[in-house]
Residue, then its C-alpha position, 0 to 999 in steps of 0.5 A: m071766159k074760158s082758158y084755150c087749153e080747155l077748148s076742144v079741137e072743134e071750138l079751137k077751129s070755130i075759134r080760127e075761123e073768126l079769127l081769120a076772117a078779122y084778120e083779113d078785114a084787118k090786112g085790109k086797112g092798111l095800116k101803117l103803125d111803128m111800134s118798134r122804139g121806144k121813142p117819144s111821140p111829137s106831142q111829147l117832143d112839143l112839150t120841152m118846145d120852148m127850151m129853144d127860146t132858152l138862148t138867143s143871140e142877146s144871151e151870157l153865153k158864159a158858164e156859171n164859172g165864167f167859161d165862155c160856152r161858144n169855144y173849145g174847152v171844158l171836157d168834162g161838162i161846164p159846171e151847172a150841168k154836172n150839177l143838174i145832173a147830180q141833183m138828178m142821180d143823186v151823186p155828187a157832181e164832182n162824180v160826175i162827167v157831161c158829154g153830148n146828147a145820148s149815152l149810147p155812145i159813151m156806153y159804146d167808147t167805154i167798151s171800146r176803151s176796155m178791149t184797146h186800152g183796159v180798166l185802171g191798168s188791167t190788160p186790154w181785152c182784146k189781148l185775152d183769150k176771152v171776154k164774158f159779159l152778163c146780159p139779164a134778159p129780157g133786156y136792152d137789145r142795144h145793149f147786146a149788140i154793143t157787146q156782140h159788136f165787139g165779139i164778147e161772149m154774152i151770158t144770158i142771166p135771167m130776169l126775175p121780179t126784184g131784178p136780175d138772178m143774183d145767185m146765178v151773177e154772184k156765181l158766175v162773177s166770183e168764179d170766171e175771171a173772164v167775166k168783165g161786166i154786166w149790163c144793167v137798167p136797174k129802174y123800170s128796166n126795158p123792156q119789163g119795166i122791173s126796179y130792182s129791189d134793195e137787197t138785189v142793189r146791195r148784192m150787186a155791190s157787193l160782188k167779189p169778182a175774180a176779175k179786177d176789171f170787172r165793171i156794172f155798167w148801170d143804165n139809169a135811163y128811166a131814172v125820172h121817168h114815172l107815170y103815176e105821181d103816188q106809184q113811184d118805184e126808188i132804187l138804191e143810189i149804186l155808187s154809194e153803196c159800191a163804196k160802201a161794200g168796199n167796190p169804190d170802182m166797180v160801177y159806171e153808170f150813164c144817164s141821159s135826158s134823152k126823153i127828158s127833152f129832146a130825144g136827138s138833143g138831149i145831155a147825157a152823162m157818166i158817173s163814177s168813181q174819181a180813179n174810173l173818171d181820171a181815167v176816162r178824162k185821159s183818153m178823151t183828152i185824145q177823142t175830144i176839146g169838148y162836147d156842146k156846152i151850148n146845149q148843156l147851158r141851155h138845158v140847165r138854164y131851162f130846167k134850173n134844178y132837180d125840181g124844174i125836172k120833176a115838174h116836166m116829167k109830171k107833164q110827160a106822164e100825163e102824155l104818156r099814162p093814158k096809153f100804157e093804160a089803154v094798152l093794158s085795159r084791152l090786154d086785160k079785157e080781151l086776153g085775161g083767163l085765155g092762158i095764152g100770154s102774161w104783161t108786165r104792169p110798169r109803173g114807169g119807163y117806155f115798155i111793156s114787155f108780153d110774153a105768149m105761150e112758147g114758140c108763138a113770139k116770132a109768129i106774132v110779130a111776123k102776123c102784125k108785120e104783115a098787117g101793118v104794124v111794125l114791132t120790135g123783133a120777137g127774140a131782140t130782147f135776149p143776147y143773139g137775138n135769139d129768146p130760148k122760148d121764143s115767147n118775149i115781145r116788147i110793146a112800146p106805147s109811146y109813139p103812136s097817136a092814141e088812136e094809133m095805138a087802140m088799132a095798133t093794139e087790137l091787132f096785136i091781140l088778135c094775132v095773139k089769139l090766132v097763132s095761140v090757137e093755131k098752136f094749140l090745134e098743133s098740139k092736139 
């Protein structure tokens, strides 16, 4: 298969006519498919339906310490929920606070608390002339939305196959006191599926920030979300690495069961040093009398331990893996060798990252939408929605059915080809 850049103008025009006809035909099919978010499919959610039978009106609703989970109290999570999270994240239970149904509100609260009350006695960020955050990109759009919401200046950090560009991170963190944090999705990153190398984690833990209130926001959302039983990425545990490096307070870690149990009704947690957690608990006493302990109890009694979670995640992988492989095989077959795009091959997580030719992503996404397939907005994986190359597109294979995924992928490939041909013709 010849690369598009090797084709003559006449050949390109001929291909464009064929693609335009195919595109008009696709538009006539009346597709209505949404691949914009990494949502579990109904069949994935069905895997956990028997969790609803775990607790009944006859159940003993007391935690292992005797606390009545129906009542007020237990600010930071029942002991067995802390233990379950601790096993899953390989940390001591005393370093865990269990909160509500998702990790995003915990991250929002942590930024908000830093803005209004500061970090361990430091000046509240809202009283500073400038607050900056490092944003590895392509990255998670909701992270960037939080910092933008609070008026924090975001600095794009390129992502490498080993994680963020640590030379750039180290330089900015050590030289600029206004840099207060960095967003990280360290395992099966959103959207590229990259897992940080051991060297990256150690360098991250050994940062020497100019600001004593600098924090790593370690969103370990996909810690157990492997696609393959025999090919599983593992990363170093950041809390202990920070302690070894003499920076025990430098990290806030976040996790949840949102894509393990129910996406809207999971349990979420924050993991950090005792000093950090004591400060968080002080604020929480004003914010809440306690989160949903019955839901915490339900999760513990259903999964029982980390082995229970791992067994369940094998079932999740069996649902997800064919969808990922179907997308990747079609990309390989239809776009391989054309020189008009590249894509990641993640071993876990929820996304495939596609890089189109420079200046093509918005046009591809728009053409897909016109024909009935909604993708994550082009640029969303960068701070301020600004992809300087206009090339990155996030593909979320999880929610559509296998049949819908096949139709959506075919349309996506068609749009990539069409926009790319037009780009070459413009340049010639």
